[in-house]
N, C-alpha and C positions, 0 to 999 in steps of 0.2 A: 728326530735324529740330531745328535749333537755333532760338533765339529770333528771330534776324534773319530767318528764313524763315517765321515764324509770321504769323498774320493781323494782329496788332498789333506785329510785330517792330520797327517803326521808331517806336513811340510810347513816350514817357516820361511816367509818371504820378507825381505827388507825392501821397502818401497821408497826409492829416491826419485821417482818419476814425476815429470811435469805433465802438461796436457798431451804430449806425444805418447805417453805410456800409461796414463792413469786408468784407461779402460782395460789394459792388460792385467793390471794388478786387481782390478775389480773382478774380472773373470776368475782369477785364481782364488780370491777371497770368498766368492760366492760358491766355489767348489769345496770350501772348508779349510783352505790354507790359512794359517795364522799370519796375516799380512800386517806388518807393522809399518805404518806410514810415518816416515821421519820428516818432521817439519822444522823449518828454521824457527828460532824464537820469535814469537808474535804470530806465527801461523803461516801456512803455505799461501803464496800469491793467488792460487786458484780460488781461495775463499773470497776473493774480491770480485769474482766474475758473477754477474747477475744472470737471470733475475733473482730476486730475493723473496723470502717468505714474507707475505703481506707487504711487499714493496718497501721493506725496511732494510736499507743497506747495512749489512753487519757481517763480519767474517764467520759468524756462527749461524747465518741464515741464508747462505748462498745455495740456491737450488742446483746450480752447476756442481758444487761440491757434494751436495747430497747425492746426486745422480751417480757419480763415479767413485764414491768411497764407501759404499755399503760393506758391512761385514769386516771392516778393518779396525785396527787399534792405532792410536796416535801417540807419538812421543815427540818432544821438541829436543833438538840437538844442533849445536852450532859447529858445523864441520870446518869453519874457518879458523878454529882454535886448535891448538895442539891437544888440549884435554878432550875436545870433542872428537878428534880423530882417534884418540886412544880408546875412547868409549865405543866408537864405531868398530874398531878392530875386535873388541870383546863381543859385540853383537854378531859380527861376522862368524865367529867361531861357533855360534849356536844356530846359524842359518843354513838353509838349503839353497835358497835363491836370493839374488839381489837384482832388482830391476832399476836401471838408472838411465837418465837422458842427458847427462852432461856432455859438453863438447868433447871430441876425441882428445885424449891426453890430459884432461882435467883431473881425473882420478889419479893418474900417475904423479901429477904435480903435488897432490896431497899425500902421496905415499900409500894410495889405496887402489893402485892399478891392478889388473887381473893377476899378474905374476905375484904381487905382494899378497893379494887375497888368497890365491891358490896355496901359498906357503902356510898361511894361517889355517886354511880349511880346504884341503884338496878335493872335497866333495861339493864345494860351492859351485853353483851355476850363476854366472854373471850375464844377465841379459841387458844389452846396451842398445838403445834406440836413438838414432841420430838422423839428421836430415839426409846425409849422403854416405853413411857408413864410416868405418874406422880407417879406411885407406883410400887412395886415389886422389886426383887433383882437386876434388871438391870437398875433401874431408873436413876442412876447417870453415867451410861456408855456412852461414846461418840460414835459417829458413822458417817460414810459417806454413800453416796449412795450405793457403792459396798458392804459395810458391811451390810447395811440393806437388800440388795438383797440376801446376803448369810444367814443372821440370820432369814430372813423371809421365807427361804426354796425355793426361786425362782431359785437360781443358781443351785441347785441340779438337777433340771429338764431341764436345758438348755444345749445343746450340745449333743455330741455322747458319748456312754458308754466308748469308748476307750480313750477319751480325758478328761481332767479335766473339772469341771463345768465352765460355761461361764457366763459372765455378759451381760445383754441385753444392746444394744447401748443406750446412753443418760442417763439422770438422772431419770430413771423410778421409782425408789423408792420415790424420792422427788415429782415427778409429781403425783404418786398414792396417797401419803399422802395429797397433796394439794387438789386433787379432793375430797377425803373423808372429808377433813376439810371444803371445800366449801359446800358440801352436809350437813354436820353436822351443820354448821353455819346457813344455810337456814332453816333447821328444827327447830333450836333453836329460830330463828326469828319468825317462825310460832307459836311455843309454847308461845312465849312472847305475841303475839297478843291475845292468849286465856287467859293467866294468868297475864300478866303485869310484869312478873319477868324474869330477865336474868338468865343465868347459864353458867357453864364452859363446853366447848367442849374439850375433851381430845383425841388427835389423836397420835398414835405412828407409826413410819415408819414400824416397824416389822409387826404390825397388818394390815396396809394398803397393804403391799406386799403379805400377805397370800392369798388374794382373787385370785391372779394370778395362784395359784396352782390348781384352779378349783376343780376337784374331787379327787385329790391325797390324801387328808386327809381322806375322806370317804373310799377310796380304802384300806388304811392301817387299818382303824378302823374295817372294815368288814373282811378283809382277812389277816391282820397282815403281809402284804407284802409291801415293798417300791416300789412305781412306779418308773420304771427305765427310764433314758433318752432314747429317741427313737434310735434304731439302724439305722445305715446307710442302706438305701434300697439296695438290690442287683442291679447289673447292668441290670436294666429292661428298655427296650426302652420306651421312651415316658413319663418318670417320672423324674422330676428334672429341673435344670436350663440349658439353652442352649444359646450359643452365636449366635447373628444375626448381621446384617450389622451395626447396630447403638446401640448395647447394649445387654441386656439379656432378655430372655423369660422364663416364668415358664410354663412347660408342665405337665399336670396331666391326662394322658390318662388311665382311669380306668373304667371298666364296671360299668354302672349305673351313671356315671358322664359325660354325654354327649355322643357324637358319638364315635365309636370305630375305630379299625385299618382298617376296610374295607373302611371307608370313607376317612381316612388319606392316604391310599395307592392310592386310586382313585385320590385324590387331587394331590399327588406327581406325579402320572402318567400323569395327564393333563398338567404338566409342564415339562414332559420328564425327571423326576428325581427320578423315583421309582426303578431304578436299576433292580434287578431280583425279587423284592418283589411281582410281580404279578404271579410268578411261583407257581403252585399248591403245590409244595413241602413245602411251608410255611403254608399250611392250618392248620396243627396241632399246629404250634407255635402260630398262631393268637388266637386259642382257649385258649391257656395257658396264654398269656399276657393280655387277656381280662377278666381273672378270678382272681379277687383280692384274694379270699381265696386260690386258688391254688398257687398263687405267695407267699403268706405268708407261706404256708406249704413247698413250695420249698426252702425258705430261711432257714428252720430248717433242711434241708436234704442236707448237703454239697456235697455228691457224685452226687446226681441228679442235684444240682445247677451247679456244675462244668461241667457237661455234656451239660448244656444249655448255658453256658456263651458265648461260641464262636458264637452261633446263635444270642443271645441277642446283642452281640457287633456288629455283622454285620448289623443287622437291625438298631441299634442305630447310626451307622456311616452314613448310608444313610439318616436317618431322620435328624441327626445333620447337614449334608451338605445341605440338602434342606432348613432348617431353616436359616442357615448361609448365604444363597444367597438372603435373603429378609430382609426388615426392620421390626422393631417391629410393625409399623402401618399396613404394608401389611399383615403380618401374623395374627395379631389380627383381622382385619376386615374380612379376608377370613375364619379364624377359627370360628368366631362368626356366620357367615352365615351357617356354616356346623355343628354347635353345638359341636365343639371340644374344650376341656378345655385347652386353651393356652391363657395366658395373659402376657402383658409386665411387666417386673420388672422396675418400674418407678423410674427415678432419679428426683432430685429437678427440673431440667429443664423440664422434662416431665410433672410434676405436674403443673408448672407455665403455661404450654401450653395446659393443659388438657381441652378439650371442655366441659366435664362434670362439672369440678369445675368452669369454666367460666360461664356456664349456671346457676349454683347455686350462682354466685356472691361471691365466697368464699374469694378470696384475696382482701385486702383493701389497697389502696394507702394512705399513711400518710405523710403530709408535715413536713419537718424539716427545717424551715426557717434559723436557725442558721448554718446549714450545706449547705444551698443552694441546697437541694435535696429533692426528694420525694421517700420514701422507701416503698416497698411492704411488707405487713404483712400478716401472716396467719389470717384467719377470724374466724367467729363464729363456735364453736364446736357443736352448735345446733341452731335451728330456733324456735323462739317464735313469733307467728303471731302478737299478740296485743301489746307486749312490746319488740320490737326487741333488740337484742344485737347490740352494736355499739362501735367502738373506738372513744371516745369523744375528746381525745387530744393526742398528741405525748407524749412519756415518758418525765418526768420532768428533768430539769437540777438541779444540787445540790442546795438545798435551794431556788429553784425558787419562791416558794410561801411563803417565810418567812414574807414578808411585808403584803401580802394579808391575812394571817392567824393571825399573831402576832399583827399587828397594827390596826386591825379593831375589833369591838365588835360584829360582826355578821358573819355568814357564808352563804353559798348558800341556806341553808334551813331555814334561819331566826333565828337560835338559837344563843344565846349569851353565852359568858363565861368570 
């Protein structure tokens, strides 16, 4: 399938996004949109973000750039000059969407605000991603991903109560905003099909992060109580992360979530590793550790909890030793047969070797002839049967498509400018 037959095969996108929106334009590009990445002369600053291919710092070898710019074309253009802005206006007349992450008002200062763009191309959709939106008292405030996670309330809920709030790994605020921007852009394209008119899509990092709070907002609205970060669970056997021969396992042995301790103890006993856990003296404790509500109540009663901790620790030490003597695959396969809630904590290596992801055809090999290598990329975040997602080309080099776009009077969709 070529780009013209793809879901967005007839859509052209001008990409002026930084890290806040680069995933948005990747999502559109891999759905077949002709995404033109507009870089400043010398290349986009994202090209300097590591790690780098073979650990060689080079703007053409950034793995960060590779990850977020598949299927795009690249041109260089200096928007700080009058000539550059005039060229930009010509490009706008050929485009369906522009995605930008400039501070509010910056495009207006360059004569490229939404009203000016609308006059040039009434069908244009301008998707703007900023820290706090186009209006309001914070509209001119700057932000980074960690600031957005904090200002969006997400950090307040991450971590344990005795520790400071934590940031989630990776640029999750940026990615959340990009996903919301892609959804908003798709909706705006649909509305344009009905009305013929474009519009501006306004996305803020703060608002995009809010959704990750789930019901914390309603909890406060109804009870006027702040939802607290989850307390560390008491030392309860069978709950938490455990070391094994080749990594870690997540065990979640709770009543109602698969098989209970009777099955686990029989499993350990079949391997000669149950210790004294078959002794009837443990019958009472099995009833306790299999009752989630009783465990919660126990956690609020320190004297009773202290009385049980030695028993819990003894059971847990035997259980941990059993798990440590096996690999992740051995435990996972045997646990699945017994309906025991144990899963591997997978590393990137595990994911690359995952039979499930292999069956789905998730990872995609992309050739980089200029590197003399083929690199493996994460694949589609969804499957669309009739108009599949696809990586159409490797990420572009700096200004790779200058001649293709600037020196010809036509584009891949037959439009001229």
